[in-house]
C-alpha positions in Angstrom: -37.5 13.4 -22.9 -34.4 15.0 -21.2 -33.3 13.5 -17.8 -34.1 15.6 -14.8 -30.5 16.2 -13.8 -27.2 16.2 -15.7 -25.1 13.1 -15.6 -21.8 14.9 -14.8 -22.7 16.8 -11.6 -20.1 18.1 -9.1 -21.0 15.2 -6.8 -20.2 12.7 -9.5 -16.9 14.4 -10.4 -15.7 14.6 -6.7 -16.8 11.0 -6.2 -14.7 9.9 -9.2 -11.6 11.7 -7.9 -11.9 10.1 -4.4 -12.5 6.6 -5.8 -9.7 7.0 -8.3 -7.1 7.9 -5.7 -8.4 5.3 -3.2 -8.3 2.5 -5.8 -4.9 3.5 -7.1 -3.4 2.9 -3.7 -5.5 -0.2 -3.0 -4.7 -1.9 -6.3 -0.9 -1.4 -5.8 -0.5 -3.6 -2.7 0.3 -6.7 -4.7 3.4 -5.0 -6.1 4.8 -4.9 -2.6 4.3 -8.6 -2.1 7.8 -9.7 -3.1 9.9 -6.7 -2.0 8.5 -6.8 1.6 8.8 -10.6 1.8 12.4 -10.6 0.6 13.5 -7.7 2.8 12.3 -9.4 6.0 12.6 -13.1 4.9 8.9 -13.7 5.4 6.8 -16.5 4.0 4.4 -15.4 1.2 1.5 -16.0 3.6 2.6 -13.3 6.0 2.1 -10.2 3.9 -0.8 -12.0 2.1 -2.6 -12.2 5.4 -2.1 -8.4 5.9 -3.7 -7.8 2.5 -6.4 -10.3 3.4 -7.1 -8.6 6.7 -7.2 -5.2 4.9 -10.0 -6.6 2.6 -11.9 -8.1 5.5 -11.7 -4.8 7.4 -12.9 -3.0 4.3 -15.9 -5.3 4.2 -16.7 -4.9 7.9 -16.3 -1.2 7.7 -18.4 -0.7 4.6 -21.9 -1.0 6.2 -20.6 1.0 9.2 -19.4 3.9 7.1 -22.6 3.6 5.0 -24.7 4.0 8.2 -22.4 6.8 9.5 -22.8 8.7 6.2 -26.6 8.4 6.4 -26.6 9.6 10.0 -24.0 12.4 10.1 -23.4 13.2 6.4 -21.4 11.8 3.5 -18.6 14.3 3.7 -17.9 13.7 7.3 -17.8 10.0 6.7 -15.3 10.5 3.9 -13.0 12.7 6.1 -12.9 10.1 8.8 -12.2 7.4 6.2 -9.3 9.3 4.6 -7.7 10.1 7.9 -7.9 6.5 9.1 -6.5 5.3 5.7 -3.6 7.7 5.9 -2.8 6.7 9.5 -2.8 3.0 8.5 -0.4 3.7 5.7 2.0 5.7 7.8 2.1 3.1 10.6 2.5 0.3 8.1 5.6 2.2 6.7 7.3 1.7 10.0 6.2 -1.9 10.5 9.0 -4.5 10.7 7.1 -7.6 11.8 4.2 -9.5 10.2 2.0 -8.9 13.3 2.5 -5.1 12.9 1.6 -5.2 9.2 -1.5 -7.3 9.9 -2.6 -5.0 12.8 -2.2 -1.8 10.8 -4.0 -3.5 7.9 -7.2 -3.1 9.9 -6.8 0.7 9.7 -6.0 0.7 6.0 -9.1 -1.5 5.3 -11.4 0.7 7.4 -9.9 3.7 5.6 -10.7 2.2 2.2 -14.3 1.6 3.4 -14.6 5.3 4.2 -13.3 6.4 0.8 -14.6 3.5 -1.3 -17.7 2.2 -3.2 -20.2 2.0 -0.3 -20.1 5.7 0.6 -19.3 7.1 -2.8 -21.8 5.0 -4.8 -24.6 5.9 -2.3 -24.0 9.6 -2.4 -23.8 9.6 -6.3 -26.8 7.3 -6.5 -28.9 9.8 -4.4 -27.7 12.7 -6.5 -28.5 11.1 -9.8 -31.9 10.9 -11.5 -33.6 7.6 -12.1 -32.7 8.0 -15.8 -29.0 8.6 -15.1 -28.4 6.4 -11.9 -27.1 3.3 -13.6 -24.7 5.2 -15.8 -23.6 7.5 -13.0 -22.7 4.4 -10.8 -20.8 3.0 -13.8 -18.8 6.2 -14.3 -17.7 6.1 -10.6 -16.8 2.4 -11.0 -14.8 3.2 -14.2 -12.9 6.0 -12.2 -11.8 3.3 -9.8 -10.5 1.3 -12.7 -8.6 4.4 -13.9 -6.9 4.5 -10.5 -6.0 0.8 -11.0 -4.4 1.7 -14.3 -1.8 4.0 -12.8 -1.5 2.8 -9.2 0.5 -0.4 -9.6 2.9 1.0 -12.3 3.4 4.2 -10.1 4.3 2.0 -7.2 6.6 -0.1 -9.3 8.3 3.0 -10.7 8.8 4.5 -7.2 10.2 1.2 -5.9 12.9 1.6 -8.5 14.5 4.5 -6.7 13.1 4.5 -3.1 12.3 2.0 -0.4 8.7 0.7 -0.1 8.4 2.6 3.2 8.7 5.9 1.4 6.1 4.8 -1.2 3.7 4.1 1.7 4.2 7.6 3.1 3.6 9.2 -0.3 0.4 7.3 -0.6 -0.7 8.5 2.8 -0.3 12.1 1.7 -2.1 11.3 -1.6 -5.2 10.0 0.1 -5.4 13.0 2.4 -5.2 15.3 -0.6 -8.7 14.2 -1.8 -10.2 16.0 1.1 -9.6 19.3 -0.8 -12.3 18.3 -3.2 -15.1 17.8 -0.6 -16.5 21.3 -0.6 -17.9 20.5 -4.1 -19.7 17.4 -2.8 -23.2 18.5 -1.8 -25.8 15.8 -2.7 -29.5 16.5 -2.4 -31.6 14.2 -0.3 -34.0 12.5 -2.7 -36.5 10.1 -1.1 -40.0 8.9 -1.7 -42.7 9.4 1.0 -42.6 5.7 1.8 -38.8 5.8 2.3 -39.1 8.8 4.6 -41.6 7.0 6.8 -39.3 3.9 7.2 -36.5 3.7 9.7 -33.2 2.0 8.9 -34.1 -0.9 11.2 -37.4 -1.4 9.4 -35.7 -1.5 6.0 -33.0 -3.9 7.2 -35.6 -6.3 8.5 -37.5 -6.2 5.2 -34.3 -6.7 3.3 -33.1 -9.6 5.5 -36.5 -11.3 5.0 -36.3 -11.0 1.3 -34.7 -14.1 -0.4 -33.5 -11.9 -3.2 -31.3 -9.9 -0.9 -29.7 -13.1 0.4 -29.1 -14.3 -3.2 -27.4 -11.0 -4.1 -25.3 -11.2 -0.9 -24.1 -14.7 -1.6 -23.6 -14.0 -5.3 -21.2 -11.1 -4.6 -18.8 -13.4 -2.7 -17.2 -14.8 -5.8 -16.6 -11.3 -7.2 -14.5 -10.5 -4.1 -12.7 -13.8 -4.1 -11.6 -13.5 -7.7 -10.7 -9.8 -7.5 -8.9 -10.1 -4.2 -6.8 -13.1 -5.3 -5.8 -11.6 -8.6 -5.0 -8.1 -7.2 -2.8 -9.5 -4.4 -1.2 -12.5 -6.1 -1.2 -12.0 -9.9 2.0 -9.9 -10.0 3.9 -12.6 -8.1 2.1 -15.3 -10.1 3.2 -13.8 -13.4 6.7 -13.1 -12.2 7.3 -16.7 -11.3 5.6 -18.5 -14.1 6.9 -16.3 -17.0 10.7 -16.5 -17.1 12.6 -13.4 -18.2 13.6 -15.0 -21.5 10.0 -15.2 -22.5 9.4 -11.5 -22.3 10.1 -9.9 -25.7 8.8 -8.9 -29.1 5.6 -6.9 -29.0 5.6 -6.8 -25.2 8.6 -4.6 -25.3 6.7 -2.1 -27.4 4.2 -1.5 -24.5 7.0 -1.1 -22.0 7.2 -4.7 -20.7 10.8 -5.5 -20.2 10.8 -7.8 -17.2 8.3 -10.3 -15.7 8.1 -8.0 -12.6 7.0 -5.2 -14.9 4.6 -7.6 -16.6 2.8 -8.2 -13.3 2.2 -4.5 -12.7 1.2 -4.0 -16.3 -1.3 -6.9 -16.1 -3.1 -5.2 -13.2 -3.1 -1.9 -15.1 -4.5 -3.6 -18.2 -7.3 -5.1 -16.1 -8.2 -1.6 -14.9 -8.0 -0.2 -18.4 -10.3 -2.8 -19.9 -12.7 -2.4 -17.0 -13.3 1.3 -17.8 -15.1 0.1 -21.0 -16.6 -2.8 -19.2 -18.0 -0.8 -16.4 -19.5 1.9 -18.7 -21.0 -0.8 -20.9 -22.5 -2.4 -17.8 -24.0 1.0 -16.8 -25.5 1.5 -20.2 -26.9 -2.0 -20.3 -28.2 -1.8 -16.8 -30.6 1.0 -17.9 -32.0 -1.2 -20.7 -31.9 -4.8 -19.7 -32.4 -7.0 -16.6 -29.6 -6.4 -14.1 -29.8 -9.9 -12.7 -29.3 -11.5 -16.1 -26.5 -9.2 -16.9 -24.8 -10.2 -13.7 -25.3 -13.9 -14.4 -23.7 -13.3 -17.8 -20.7 -11.5 -16.4 -20.0 -14.3 -13.8 -20.3 -16.9 -16.6 -17.8 -15.0 -18.7 -15.4 -14.8 -15.8 -15.7 -18.5 -15.2 -14.9 -19.4 -18.8 -12.0 -16.9 -19.0 -10.5 -18.2 -15.7 -10.8 -21.8 -16.7 -9.3 -21.3 -20.2 -6.4 -19.3 -18.8 -5.3 -22.0 -16.3 -5.9 -24.9 -18.7 -3.4 -23.6 -21.3 0.3 -22.8 -21.0 0.8 -19.5 -19.3 2.9 -17.1 -21.3 3.3 -13.3 -21.3 1.0 -13.2 -24.3 -1.7 -15.2 -22.5 -1.3 -13.0 -19.5 -1.9 -9.9 -21.5 -4.9 -11.4 -23.3 -6.4 -12.7 -20.0 -5.9 -9.3 -18.4 -7.9 -7.6 -21.1 -10.7 -10.2 -21.1 -11.0 -10.3 -17.3 -10.7 -6.6 -17.1 -13.7 -6.1 -19.2 -15.7 -8.1 -16.6 -13.7 -6.9 -13.6 -15.9 -4.3 -11.8 -18.8 -4.4 -14.3 -20.7 -6.2 -11.4 -20.5 -3.1 -9.2 -22.9 -0.7 -11.0 -25.2 -3.5 -11.6 -25.2 -4.9 -8.1 -25.5 -1.4 -6.5 -28.1 -0.4 -9.0 -30.1 -3.6 -8.3 -30.0 -2.8 -4.6 -31.2 0.8 -5.3 -33.9 -0.4 -7.6 -35.3 -3.0 -5.2 -34.9 -1.3 -1.9 -34.7 2.5 -2.7 -31.8 5.0 -2.3 -32.4 6.3 1.2 -30.5 3.4 2.9 -28.6 2.3 -0.1 -25.2 2.9 1.6 -26.0 0.5 4.4 -27.8 -2.1 2.4 -25.1 -2.2 -0.3 -22.5 -2.0 2.4 -23.8 -5.3 3.9 -23.8 -7.0 0.6 -20.3 -5.6 0.0 -19.2 -7.4 3.1 -19.8 -10.7 1.3 -17.6 -9.4 -1.5 -14.8 -8.5 1.0 -15.2 -11.8 2.8 -14.5 -13.4 -0.6 -11.5 -11.1 -1.0 -10.2 -12.1 2.4 -10.4 -15.8 1.6 -8.9 -15.3 -1.9 -5.9 -13.4 -0.7 -5.3 -15.4 2.4 -5.9 -18.8 0.8 -3.6 -17.8 -2.1 -0.7 -17.2 0.3 -1.4 -20.3 2.4 -1.7 -22.7 -0.6 1.4 -21.2 -2.2 3.5 -21.8 0.9 2.1 -25.3 1.3 2.3 -26.5 -2.3 4.3 -23.9 -4.2 1.5 -23.3 -6.6 -1.7 -21.1 -7.0 -3.5 -23.7 -9.2 -5.9 -25.0 -6.6 -6.9 -21.5 -5.4 -7.4 -20.5 -9.0 -9.8 -23.4 -9.7 -11.8 -22.6 -6.5 -12.3 -19.1 -8.0 -13.6 -20.7 -11.2 -16.1 -22.8 -9.2 -17.5 -20.0 -7.1 -17.8 -17.8 -10.2 -20.1 -20.4 -11.8 -22.1 -20.6 -8.6 -22.7 -16.9 -8.6 -24.0 -17.0 -12.1 -26.7 -19.5 -11.0 -27.5 -17.6 -7.8 -28.6 -14.5 -9.6 -31.2 -16.1 -11.7 -34.0 -16.4 -9.1 -33.6 -12.8 -7.9 -37.0 -10.9 -8.0 -36.1 -7.8 -9.9 -39.0 -5.6 -8.7 -39.2 -2.8 -6.1 -39.8 -4.3 -2.7 -43.0 -2.3 -2.2 -44.4 -3.9 -5.4 -43.3 -7.3 -4.3 -45.1 -7.1 -1.0 -48.1 -5.1 -2.1 
């Protein structure tokens, strides 16, 4: 039987473009960690806190933008998000104190929320048929990873011949350019009769009373912690632990000539591997239990993180870890958002997933902030890394009791 709607609709294509550009910028902030700290003589924790605040604002803004999109329209919410994103980048380009960077980070974070997963996955999910939804969500997720592939190296390349302030301004223009694609984004409203009869408040009450919603909320925390910490600190982590003399051989053949470049390439490799991982997760999500797939992904992350930190860290192990971690990186997103849509329906998917995504971003905030604080206190990221291993194992366990049935069936 053929699916009711094609997979690659205009809505999906536009959603991929917006996510790709938004994530290219977001994934590059770790590259600015050392240049900004060295220019102003700041502690590592100062700029780390700005990135942490950015992640927290993203989490707070996600359910807000999800609700805005459901009330006034997806495209209007995206326009607001892109404008706030660009304003935050432009103001940050002129910041000279940690307080200014940390203040403007709120704008950047809210802007990412308006152009990120919460809004885009919801509109794509509504536009997709039941047969295609899991894969459509995975394609959008993979597009975010594609942005992660070229974002950090692009930032690193531009930093080679212009100040970081100019790079921020270019990124501001880039995020505004995605608005040119919005005329193509016209998602149909597809709801069941039961969904149409329910208000947002009624659905939120039902979800909050459902233990499965709480378990998904708590389980997504570790995903944010691990991703936030690695995105913000892995480039600096790699630069300091892998001396320049160690970079050579086969690594030169892929363009890695310095440990600074290795850090940017590692983030890109994570994004590259995640394209396959996200698409595989979307394919599997249509065929197998989403909660068991999520438990398996978190278990894999736990094992990969533990092995990486237990053995000597070399450029080769960095490359290998980046590929393994990348295959599991955002594979949780189509499965988690798909699980929310399956259990609670698609009408309020943006708001419901946005609230769960807040847990993800709270984890990101703690991963980024704690990484900077612990590094300044002890000169090492080891403790923060092991915390990430522990919360990953906890998430694997938390997903097992989730009741993977539509809520109407559960309460019937």
